[in-house]
A tleap script that builds the chain and sets N, CA, C and O, in Angstrom:
source leaprc.protein.ff14SB
mol = sequence {
  NMET LYS VAL THR ILE TYR SER LYS ASN ASN
  CYS MET GLN CYS LYS MET THR LYS ARG PHE
  LEU SER GLU HIE ASN VAL GLU PHE GLU GLU
  ARG ASN ILE ASN GLN ASN PRO GLU TYR VAL
  THR TYR LEU LYS GLU LYS GLY PHE GLN ALA
  VAL PRO VAL ILE GLU ALA PRO GLY HIE PRO
  ALA PHE TYR GLY PHE ARG PRO ASP GLN LEU
  THR GLN ILE ALA CGLY
}
set mol.1.N position { -4.658 -2.953 -20.754 }
set mol.1.CA position { -4.651 -2.535 -19.331 }
set mol.1.C position { -3.148 -3.814 -19.422 }
set mol.1.O position { -3.219 -4.879 -20.037 }
set mol.2.N position { -1.572 -3.193 -18.438 }
set mol.2.CA position { -1.076 -3.939 -17.689 }
set mol.2.C position { -0.208 -4.108 -16.600 }
set mol.2.O position { 0.587 -3.300 -16.120 }
set mol.3.N position { -0.418 -5.067 -16.328 }
set mol.3.CA position { -0.243 -5.526 -14.937 }
set mol.3.C position { 1.188 -5.610 -14.382 }
set mol.3.O position { 2.011 -6.257 -15.030 }
set mol.4.N position { 1.541 -5.029 -13.273 }
set mol.4.CA position { 3.339 -5.147 -12.665 }
set mol.4.C position { 2.979 -6.493 -11.191 }
set mol.4.O position { 2.326 -6.435 -10.149 }
set mol.5.N position { 3.981 -7.793 -11.998 }
set mol.5.CA position { 4.415 -7.986 -10.759 }
set mol.5.C position { 5.539 -7.768 -10.193 }
set mol.5.O position { 6.394 -7.297 -10.943 }
set mol.6.N position { 5.804 -7.927 -9.250 }
set mol.6.CA position { 7.118 -7.864 -8.214 }
set mol.6.C position { 6.718 -9.882 -8.056 }
set mol.6.O position { 5.708 -10.582 -8.127 }
set mol.7.N position { 8.385 -10.131 -7.787 }
set mol.7.CA position { 8.718 -10.791 -7.968 }
set mol.7.C position { 9.794 -11.117 -7.296 }
set mol.7.O position { 10.617 -10.231 -7.068 }
set mol.8.N position { 10.081 -12.800 -6.714 }
set mol.8.CA position { 11.621 -12.784 -6.590 }
set mol.8.C position { 12.486 -14.757 -7.515 }
set mol.8.O position { 11.712 -15.601 -7.967 }
set mol.9.N position { 13.269 -14.860 -7.528 }
set mol.9.CA position { 13.545 -16.290 -7.696 }
set mol.9.C position { 12.880 -17.003 -6.729 }
set mol.9.O position { 12.566 -16.601 -5.608 }
set mol.10.N position { 12.636 -18.315 -7.325 }
set mol.10.CA position { 12.125 -19.535 -6.066 }
set mol.10.C position { 10.617 -19.350 -5.608 }
set mol.10.O position { 10.080 -20.180 -4.875 }
set mol.11.N position { 10.161 -18.567 -5.932 }
set mol.11.CA position { 9.060 -18.201 -5.626 }
set mol.11.C position { 7.338 -18.901 -5.823 }
set mol.11.O position { 6.363 -18.381 -6.366 }
set mol.12.N position { 7.494 -20.500 -5.019 }
set mol.12.CA position { 6.311 -20.717 -5.728 }
set mol.12.C position { 4.672 -20.426 -5.994 }
set mol.12.O position { 3.662 -20.975 -6.435 }
set mol.13.N position { 5.091 -19.305 -5.472 }
set mol.13.CA position { 3.732 -18.294 -5.410 }
set mol.13.C position { 3.365 -17.302 -5.815 }
set mol.13.O position { 2.226 -16.863 -5.653 }
set mol.14.N position { 4.746 -16.474 -6.742 }
set mol.14.CA position { 5.081 -16.068 -7.787 }
set mol.14.C position { 4.851 -16.718 -9.811 }
set mol.14.O position { 4.472 -16.259 -10.889 }
set mol.15.N position { 5.350 -17.920 -9.270 }
set mol.15.CA position { 4.791 -19.071 -10.298 }
set mol.15.C position { 3.591 -19.567 -10.508 }
set mol.15.O position { 3.096 -20.422 -11.242 }
set mol.16.N position { 3.226 -18.807 -9.668 }
set mol.16.CA position { 1.134 -20.030 -9.810 }
set mol.16.C position { 0.847 -18.120 -10.007 }
set mol.16.O position { 0.379 -17.667 -11.051 }
set mol.17.N position { 1.011 -17.737 -9.491 }
set mol.17.CA position { 0.724 -15.942 -10.447 }
set mol.17.C position { 0.909 -15.761 -11.442 }
set mol.17.O position { 0.013 -15.177 -12.052 }
set mol.18.N position { 2.130 -16.136 -12.175 }
set mol.18.CA position { 2.726 -16.107 -13.290 }
set mol.18.C position { 1.772 -16.845 -14.429 }
set mol.18.O position { 1.237 -16.252 -15.366 }
set mol.19.N position { 1.677 -18.220 -14.159 }
set mol.19.CA position { 1.179 -19.023 -15.136 }
set mol.19.C position { -0.618 -18.544 -14.747 }
set mol.19.O position { -1.302 -18.433 -15.765 }
set mol.20.N position { -1.494 -18.226 -13.166 }
set mol.20.CA position { -2.687 -17.877 -13.829 }
set mol.20.C position { -2.920 -16.430 -14.649 }
set mol.20.O position { -4.000 -16.194 -15.190 }
set mol.21.N position { -2.255 -15.872 -14.670 }
set mol.21.CA position { -2.180 -13.927 -15.529 }
set mol.21.C position { -2.164 -15.090 -16.876 }
set mol.21.O position { -3.184 -15.761 -16.720 }
set mol.22.N position { -1.679 -15.412 -17.682 }
set mol.22.CA position { -1.459 -16.508 -18.385 }
set mol.22.C position { -2.466 -17.066 -18.957 }
set mol.22.O position { -3.213 -16.647 -19.842 }
set mol.23.N position { -2.431 -18.348 -18.216 }
set mol.23.CA position { -3.439 -18.556 -19.114 }
set mol.23.C position { -4.811 -18.004 -19.018 }
set mol.23.O position { -5.837 -18.565 -19.404 }
set mol.24.N position { -4.695 -16.672 -18.379 }
set mol.24.CA position { -6.306 -16.212 -18.346 }
set mol.24.C position { -5.831 -15.098 -19.155 }
set mol.24.O position { -6.544 -14.130 -18.890 }
set mol.25.N position { -4.836 -14.757 -20.134 }
set mol.25.CA position { -4.669 -13.588 -21.202 }
set mol.25.C position { -4.636 -13.122 -21.178 }
set mol.25.O position { -5.003 -12.505 -22.178 }
set mol.26.N position { -4.063 -12.245 -19.849 }
set mol.26.CA position { -3.779 -11.594 -18.655 }
set mol.26.C position { -2.478 -10.875 -19.280 }
set mol.26.O position { -1.988 -11.953 -19.616 }
set mol.27.N position { -1.231 -9.663 -19.840 }
set mol.27.CA position { -0.476 -9.054 -20.179 }
set mol.27.C position { 0.253 -8.212 -18.587 }
set mol.27.O position { -0.003 -7.441 -17.662 }
set mol.28.N position { 1.478 -9.238 -19.302 }
set mol.28.CA position { 2.112 -8.434 -17.124 }
set mol.28.C position { 3.706 -8.355 -17.920 }
set mol.28.O position { 4.283 -9.032 -18.771 }
set mol.29.N position { 4.049 -7.048 -17.062 }
set mol.29.CA position { 5.735 -6.974 -16.686 }
set mol.29.C position { 6.044 -7.207 -15.241 }
set mol.29.O position { 5.761 -6.428 -14.332 }
set mol.30.N position { 6.840 -8.709 -15.083 }
set mol.30.CA position { 7.147 -9.035 -14.030 }
set mol.30.C position { 8.561 -7.754 -13.965 }
set mol.30.O position { 9.251 -7.243 -14.846 }
set mol.31.N position { 8.521 -7.630 -12.685 }
set mol.31.CA position { 9.645 -6.817 -12.056 }
set mol.31.C position { 10.654 -7.494 -10.739 }
set mol.31.O position { 10.566 -7.228 -9.541 }
set mol.32.N position { 11.602 -8.433 -11.412 }
set mol.32.CA position { 12.217 -9.837 -10.362 }
set mol.32.C position { 13.182 -8.962 -9.482 }
set mol.32.O position { 14.007 -8.250 -10.054 }
set mol.33.N position { 13.055 -9.009 -7.114 }
set mol.33.CA position { 13.291 -8.071 -6.618 }
set mol.33.C position { 14.618 -8.571 -6.460 }
set mol.33.O position { 15.241 -7.806 -5.723 }
set mol.34.N position { 15.545 -9.859 -6.973 }
set mol.34.CA position { 16.392 -10.347 -7.122 }
set mol.34.C position { 17.824 -9.732 -7.779 }
set mol.34.O position { 18.984 -9.462 -7.468 }
set mol.35.N position { 16.982 -9.714 -8.799 }
set mol.35.CA position { 17.580 -8.632 -9.865 }
set mol.35.C position { 17.825 -7.393 -10.421 }
set mol.35.O position { 18.566 -6.947 -11.298 }
set mol.36.N position { 16.790 -6.860 -9.478 }
set mol.36.CA position { 16.802 -5.139 -9.190 }
set mol.36.C position { 16.048 -4.914 -7.768 }
set mol.36.O position { 14.859 -4.903 -7.451 }
set mol.37.N position { 17.443 -4.715 -6.946 }
set mol.37.CA position { 16.525 -4.741 -5.491 }
set mol.37.C position { 16.406 -3.790 -5.082 }
set mol.37.O position { 16.234 -3.867 -3.865 }
set mol.38.N position { 16.395 -2.544 -5.548 }
set mol.38.CA position { 15.766 -1.507 -5.806 }
set mol.38.C position { 14.389 -0.887 -5.358 }
set mol.38.O position { 14.079 0.159 -4.788 }
set mol.39.N position { 13.225 -2.689 -6.186 }
set mol.39.CA position { 11.727 -2.064 -6.176 }
set mol.39.C position { 11.832 -2.936 -4.410 }
set mol.39.O position { 10.752 -2.693 -3.870 }
set mol.40.N position { 12.695 -3.768 -3.475 }
set mol.40.CA position { 12.823 -3.748 -2.158 }
set mol.40.C position { 11.946 -2.968 -1.122 }
set mol.40.O position { 11.239 -3.256 -0.157 }
set mol.41.N position { 12.594 -1.091 -2.232 }
set mol.41.CA position { 12.580 -0.388 -1.393 }
set mol.41.C position { 11.134 0.305 -2.062 }
set mol.41.O position { 10.224 0.999 -1.609 }
set mol.42.N position { 11.332 -0.052 -2.858 }
set mol.42.CA position { 9.656 0.952 -3.672 }
set mol.42.C position { 8.698 0.144 -3.030 }
set mol.42.O position { 7.732 0.772 -2.598 }
set mol.43.N position { 8.692 -1.667 -2.757 }
set mol.43.CA position { 7.534 -2.620 -2.628 }
set mol.43.C position { 7.395 -1.819 -0.099 }
set mol.43.O position { 6.427 -1.564 0.619 }
set mol.44.N position { 8.542 -1.796 0.085 }
set mol.44.CA position { 8.298 -1.422 1.638 }
set mol.44.C position { 7.643 0.236 1.193 }
set mol.44.O position { 6.418 0.356 1.193 }
set mol.45.N position { 8.144 0.935 0.984 }
set mol.45.CA position { 7.018 2.141 1.477 }
set mol.45.C position { 6.070 2.083 1.021 }
set mol.45.O position { 5.156 2.878 1.240 }
set mol.46.N position { 5.998 0.690 -0.088 }
set mol.46.CA position { 4.431 0.627 -0.222 }
set mol.46.C position { 3.253 -0.410 0.657 }
set mol.46.O position { 2.147 -0.900 0.428 }
set mol.47.N position { 4.420 -0.384 1.967 }
set mol.47.CA position { 3.731 -1.627 3.197 }
set mol.47.C position { 3.458 -2.412 2.869 }
set mol.47.O position { 2.630 -3.126 3.435 }
set mol.48.N position { 4.300 -2.810 1.242 }
set mol.48.CA position { 4.266 -4.949 1.602 }
set mol.48.C position { 5.603 -5.302 2.335 }
set mol.48.O position { 6.292 -4.471 2.926 }
set mol.49.N position { 5.862 -6.520 2.236 }
set mol.49.CA position { 7.231 -7.492 2.945 }
set mol.49.C position { 7.152 -8.454 2.302 }
set mol.49.O position { 8.044 -9.295 2.414 }
set mol.50.N position { 6.046 -8.673 1.393 }
set mol.50.CA position { 6.622 -10.591 0.750 }
set mol.50.C position { 6.071 -10.058 -0.493 }
set mol.50.O position { 5.705 -8.901 -0.696 }
set mol.51.N position { 6.052 -11.511 -1.675 }
set mol.51.CA position { 6.082 -11.143 -2.564 }
set mol.51.C position { 5.062 -12.268 -3.099 }
set mol.51.O position { 4.588 -13.019 -2.246 }
set mol.52.N position { 4.623 -12.475 -4.673 }
set mol.52.CA position { 3.975 -11.336 -5.161 }
set mol.52.C position { 4.114 -10.448 -5.145 }
set mol.52.O position { 5.286 -10.377 -5.515 }
set mol.53.N position { 3.547 -8.758 -4.849 }
set mol.53.CA position { 2.822 -7.627 -5.252 }
set mol.53.C position { 2.244 -7.401 -6.698 }
set mol.53.O position { 2.839 -7.047 -7.716 }
set mol.54.N position { 0.957 -7.696 -6.507 }
set mol.54.CA position { 0.328 -7.342 -8.056 }
set mol.54.C position { 0.364 -6.153 -8.450 }
set mol.54.O position { 1.489 -6.077 -8.944 }
set mol.55.N position { -0.197 -5.005 -8.583 }
set mol.55.CA position { -0.340 -3.819 -9.558 }
set mol.55.C position { -1.212 -3.550 -10.636 }
set mol.55.O position { -0.487 -3.207 -11.570 }
set mol.56.N position { -2.287 -3.531 -10.956 }
set mol.56.CA position { -3.490 -3.507 -13.065 }
set mol.56.C position { -3.422 -2.346 -12.160 }
set mol.56.O position { -2.939 -2.514 -11.040 }
set mol.57.N position { -3.877 -1.121 -12.542 }
set mol.57.CA position { -5.041 -0.228 -12.701 }
set mol.57.C position { -6.362 -0.667 -12.210 }
set mol.57.O position { -6.998 -1.668 -12.539 }
set mol.58.N position { -6.727 0.470 -11.173 }
set mol.58.CA position { -8.213 0.520 -11.074 }
set mol.58.C position { -8.252 -0.693 -10.012 }
set mol.58.O position { -9.179 -0.573 -9.211 }
set mol.59.N position { -7.221 -2.153 -9.785 }
set mol.59.CA position { -7.421 -2.710 -8.510 }
set mol.59.C position { -6.973 -2.211 -7.290 }
set mol.59.O position { -5.817 -2.618 -7.170 }
set mol.60.N position { -7.252 -1.612 -6.422 }
set mol.60.CA position { -6.269 -2.017 -5.045 }
set mol.60.C position { -4.715 -2.294 -5.463 }
set mol.60.O position { -4.363 -1.499 -6.335 }
set mol.61.N position { -3.938 -2.990 -5.166 }
set mol.61.CA position { -2.386 -3.404 -5.016 }
set mol.61.C position { -2.408 -4.413 -3.580 }
set mol.61.O position { -2.490 -4.141 -2.382 }
set mol.62.N position { -2.333 -5.261 -4.085 }
set mol.62.CA position { -2.107 -6.849 -2.928 }
set mol.62.C position { -0.987 -7.689 -3.768 }
set mol.62.O position { -0.614 -7.690 -4.941 }
set mol.63.N position { -0.505 -8.670 -2.136 }
set mol.63.CA position { 0.571 -9.712 -2.468 }
set mol.63.C position { 0.087 -10.747 -2.406 }
set mol.63.O position { -1.001 -10.793 -1.833 }
set mol.64.N position { 0.640 -11.977 -2.936 }
set mol.64.CA position { 0.169 -13.452 -2.252 }
set mol.64.C position { -0.589 -14.159 -4.315 }
set mol.64.O position { -0.827 -13.521 -5.341 }
set mol.65.N position { -0.658 -15.144 -4.097 }
set mol.65.CA position { -1.628 -15.843 -4.979 }
set mol.65.C position { -2.746 -15.996 -4.747 }
set mol.65.O position { -3.184 -16.835 -3.960 }
set mol.66.N position { -3.374 -15.236 -5.372 }
set mol.66.CA position { -5.706 -14.055 -5.077 }
set mol.66.C position { -5.678 -14.936 -5.388 }
set mol.66.O position { -4.758 -15.576 -4.881 }
set mol.67.N position { -6.797 -15.939 -6.679 }
set mol.67.CA position { -7.306 -16.295 -7.034 }
set mol.67.C position { -8.201 -15.404 -7.089 }
set mol.67.O position { -8.201 -14.738 -8.124 }
set mol.68.N position { -8.857 -15.200 -6.433 }
set mol.68.CA position { -10.067 -14.587 -6.329 }
set mol.68.C position { -9.761 -13.041 -6.489 }
set mol.68.O position { -10.751 -12.516 -7.001 }
set mol.69.N position { -8.535 -11.908 -6.187 }
set mol.69.CA position { -8.097 -10.766 -7.477 }
set mol.69.C position { -8.067 -10.871 -7.984 }
set mol.69.O position { -8.505 -10.009 -8.746 }
set mol.70.N position { -7.455 -12.214 -8.598 }
set mol.70.CA position { -7.185 -12.541 -10.201 }
set mol.70.C position { -7.871 -12.854 -10.767 }
set mol.70.O position { -7.387 -12.908 -11.898 }
set mol.71.N position { -8.701 -13.112 -10.777 }
set mol.71.CA position { -10.075 -12.875 -11.365 }
set mol.71.C position { -10.365 -11.836 -11.321 }
set mol.71.O position { -10.471 -11.564 -12.517 }
set mol.72.N position { -10.655 -10.736 -10.646 }
set mol.72.CA position { -11.082 -9.934 -11.030 }
set mol.72.C position { -10.475 -8.958 -12.530 }
set mol.72.O position { -10.991 -8.531 -13.563 }
set mol.73.N position { -9.384 -8.945 -12.026 }
set mol.73.CA position { -7.975 -8.908 -12.742 }
set mol.73.C position { -8.461 -8.815 -14.019 }
set mol.73.O position { -8.712 -7.955 -14.862 }
set mol.74.N position { -8.506 -9.999 -13.867 }
set mol.74.CA position { -8.593 -10.898 -15.680 }
set mol.74.C position { -10.233 -10.612 -16.431 }
set mol.74.O position { -10.521 -10.729 -17.622 }
set mol.75.N position { -10.804 -10.356 -15.703 }
set mol.75.CA position { -11.961 -10.073 -16.214 }
set mol.75.C position { -12.253 -10.389 -17.131 }
set mol.75.O position { -13.365 -10.087 -17.563 }
savepdb mol mol.pdb
quit
């Protein structure tokens, strides 16, 4: 399963989310909105206004550092 995390520079919740996924051996692809502003449009179209946004197959997308949701993904 490949997880996608949308992040931005100097985002503490983004760092905490990436650390959680790494510690639980969950492979993820990071998409930084500072480096790739086109992701901002994508996230707004999905209804998100804050990062991190986490997308994982079989799970609803969510934002923020959510250990409860991340634990389900790490399964």
